[in-house]
C-alpha positions as CSV (number, residue, x, y, z in Angstrom):
1,M,-20.4,-16.6,120.7
2,R,-24.0,-17.6,120.7
3,A,-25.8,-16.3,117.6
4,D,-29.5,-16.0,117.0
5,I,-30.3,-16.8,113.4
6,F,-33.0,-14.9,111.5
7,S,-33.7,-16.1,108.0
8,Y,-34.2,-13.1,105.7
9,R,-35.8,-14.1,102.4
10,Y,-35.1,-17.8,103.1
11,A,-31.3,-17.2,103.3
12,K,-30.9,-19.8,106.0
13,E,-32.8,-22.4,104.0
14,I,-30.7,-21.7,100.9
15,L,-27.4,-21.8,102.7
16,Q,-28.3,-25.1,104.5
17,H,-29.3,-26.8,101.2
18,P,-26.9,-29.7,100.6
19,D,-25.5,-28.0,97.5
20,H,-24.3,-25.1,99.6
21,G,-23.1,-26.8,102.8
22,D,-19.6,-25.3,102.5
23,A,-21.0,-21.7,102.7
24,W,-23.2,-22.5,105.7
25,S,-20.3,-24.3,107.5
26,E,-18.0,-21.4,107.0
27,I,-20.4,-18.8,108.2
28,E,-21.6,-20.9,111.2
29,G,-18.0,-21.7,112.1
30,F,-16.6,-18.2,112.2
31,L,-19.6,-17.0,114.2
32,A,-19.3,-19.8,116.7
33,E,-15.6,-18.9,117.2
34,A,-16.2,-15.2,117.5
35,P,-15.2,-13.8,120.9
36,I,-17.5,-11.3,122.6
37,F,-15.8,-8.1,123.8
38,I,-17.6,-6.8,126.8
39,Y,-17.0,-3.5,128.6
40,P,-19.5,-3.1,131.4
41,N,-21.1,0.3,131.7
42,K,-19.5,1.6,128.5
43,S,-22.6,3.6,127.8
44,K,-23.7,6.1,130.5
45,K,-27.0,6.6,128.6
46,N,-27.9,3.0,128.2
47,P,-26.4,0.5,130.8
48,R,-27.6,-2.5,128.7
49,L,-25.0,-1.6,126.0
50,D,-21.8,-3.4,127.0
51,I,-20.5,-5.0,123.9
52,V,-17.7,-3.1,122.2
53,Q,-18.9,-3.1,118.6
54,Q,-15.7,-1.6,117.1
55,V,-13.6,-4.5,118.3
56,M,-16.2,-7.0,117.0
57,N,-16.0,-5.3,113.6
58,T,-12.2,-5.6,113.7
59,Y,-12.6,-9.4,114.4
60,F,-15.0,-9.8,111.4
61,D,-12.7,-7.8,109.2
62,R,-9.8,-10.0,110.1
63,R,-11.6,-13.4,109.9
64,L,-13.6,-12.7,106.8
65,G,-11.4,-10.4,104.8
66,V,-8.0,-12.0,105.6
67,D,-8.4,-15.5,106.9
68,L,-11.4,-16.7,104.9
69,G,-10.8,-14.7,101.7
70,W,-14.1,-12.7,101.5
71,D,-14.1,-9.6,99.3
72,Y,-13.8,-6.6,101.6
73,H,-16.3,-3.7,101.0
74,P,-17.3,-4.7,97.4
75,L,-19.9,-2.9,95.4
76,A,-23.3,-4.3,96.4
77,T,-25.1,-3.6,93.2
78,R,-24.4,-3.5,89.5
79,I,-26.1,-0.1,89.2
80,A,-23.6,2.2,87.7
81,D,-22.2,4.9,90.0
82,S,-24.4,3.9,92.9
83,G,-21.5,3.7,95.3
84,L,-23.5,1.3,97.5
85,T,-21.1,-1.2,99.1
86,A,-21.5,-4.3,101.2
87,D,-19.2,-5.3,104.1
88,F,-18.2,-8.6,102.6
89,R,-18.9,-10.9,99.7
90,K,-17.8,-14.4,98.7
91,D,-18.6,-16.7,95.8
92,F,-19.1,-20.3,96.9
93,G,-19.0,-22.0,93.5
94,G,-21.9,-20.0,92.0
95,L,-23.7,-19.1,95.2
96,I,-22.7,-15.5,96.1
97,V,-23.1,-14.6,99.7
98,Q,-23.0,-10.9,100.6
99,A,-23.2,-9.4,104.1
């Protein structure tokens, strides 16, 4: 899969720093290997929508949550009783990456 990378709050620069190369390599690697599930004309309202997001989500769940050992739907904040969750989180030796 070809991915366009947008650096939110300098995340790309932090992940590409030599101290965090393992995190960047893992993220870049699983994205590069991701298949794209296309179903032409899946949306009658918008013909440009042809990627089956549910299947993509299942791929990410499997690769990140099972194969690569990321935490699955962890709490996203330390605010008590917020209930806010992320999709995935992993600690790369002190650098915590959350998606």
